[in-house]
C-alpha positions as a Python dict, from the first residue, in 0.01 Angstrom:
ca = {
    (1, 'M'): (0, 0, 0),
    (2, 'G'): (-179, -358, -28),
    (3, 'A'): (-348, -279, -354),
    (4, 'F'): (-122, -529, -525),
    (5, 'E'): (-112, -825, -278),
    (6, 'N'): (-318, -996, -533),
    (7, 'A'): (-173, -1001, -892),
    (8, 'I'): (-347, -771, -1159),
    (9, 'T'): (-471, -1006, -1448),
    (10, 'S'): (-546, -888, -1802),
    (11, 'R'): (-866, -999, -1972),
    (12, 'E'): (-829, -981, -2341),
    (13, 'G'): (-845, -632, -2467),
    (14, 'T'): (-855, -443, -2119),
    (15, 'G'): (-471, -432, -2021),
    (16, 'F'): (-323, -372, -1707),
    (17, 'V'): (-331, -10, -1658),
    (18, 'T'): (-724, 30, -1593),
    (19, 'P'): (-768, -237, -1340),
    (20, 'S'): (-423, -133, -1164),
    (21, 'V'): (-541, 234, -1125),
    (22, 'S'): (-879, 164, -964),
    (23, 'R'): (-713, -109, -766),
    (24, 'L'): (-488, 188, -661),
    (25, 'V'): (-762, 424, -626),
    (26, 'K'): (-973, 193, -404),
    (27, 'E'): (-679, 106, -149),
    (28, 'A'): (-598, 472, -79),
    (29, 'A'): (-976, 555, 1),
    (30, 'D'): (-990, 259, 233),
    (31, 'I'): (-640, 316, 410),
    (32, 'E'): (-801, 664, 460),
    (33, 'D'): (-1111, 550, 582),
    (34, 'A'): (-960, 293, 816),
    (35, 'Y'): (-692, 506, 970),
    (36, 'G'): (-900, 837, 965),
    (37, 'V'): (-599, 1041, 824),
    (38, 'K'): (-498, 1192, 501),
    (39, 'P'): (-161, 1159, 353),
    (40, 'L'): (100, 1436, 384),
    (41, 'A'): (126, 1461, -7),
    (42, 'Q'): (11, 1269, -297),
    (43, 'F'): (162, 1248, -643),
    (44, 'T'): (24, 1066, -968),
    (45, 'C'): (81, 1074, -1319),
    (46, 'G'): (-100, 852, -1567),
    (47, 'V'): (-184, 837, -1934),
    (48, 'G'): (-509, 836, -2102),
    (49, 'D'): (-842, 694, -1909),
    (50, 'S'): (-625, 639, -1581),
    (51, 'R'): (-603, 1018, -1532),
    (52, 'E'): (-985, 1051, -1442),
    (53, 'Q'): (-956, 803, -1194),
    (54, 'L'): (-627, 911, -1077),
    (55, 'R'): (-779, 1256, -1013),
    (56, 'K'): (-976, 1096, -727),
    (57, 'I'): (-635, 1054, -544),
    (58, 'Q'): (-459, 1367, -693),
    (59, 'E'): (-478, 1579, -993),
    (60, 'P'): (-234, 1400, -1224),
    (61, 'V'): (91, 1605, -1360),
    (62, 'A'): (345, 1524, -1595),
    (63, 'F'): (620, 1311, -1468),
    (64, 'P'): (887, 1594, -1477),
    (65, 'Q'): (636, 1797, -1291),
    (66, 'L'): (580, 1506, -1002),
    (67, 'V'): (960, 1456, -964),
    (68, 'S'): (999, 1868, -905),
    (69, 'D'): (694, 1850, -665),
    (70, 'L'): (839, 1566, -470),
    (71, 'D'): (1191, 1707, -485),
    (72, 'N'): (1051, 2045, -344),
    (73, 'L'): (846, 1869, -60),
    (74, 'V'): (1146, 1671, 39),
    (75, 'T'): (1366, 1957, 43),
    (76, 'E'): (1105, 2164, 253),
    (77, 'L'): (1065, 1867, 511),
    (78, 'L'): (1428, 1828, 516),
    (79, 'A'): (1486, 2206, 613),
    (80, 'K'): (1216, 2135, 898),
    (81, 'G'): (1426, 1873, 1030),
    (82, 'E'): (1139, 1629, 983),
}
């Protein structure tokens, strides 16, 4: 993803998370629009207000669940020889 080709800068009081998540969500949509394909899988986890933005990509889960879901997907793909 090219979401972070340009640095995310923090304005006083806004932090880095919100602008980073917004840029990631936009980039994911741009990639899908440009290539016309959906990703095989998407995984998100986040805190606070970022979770609402991340829902545009995939329902956020707790980090241990994300790791488990990713492990299951990789195991399944490897079993299929993909």
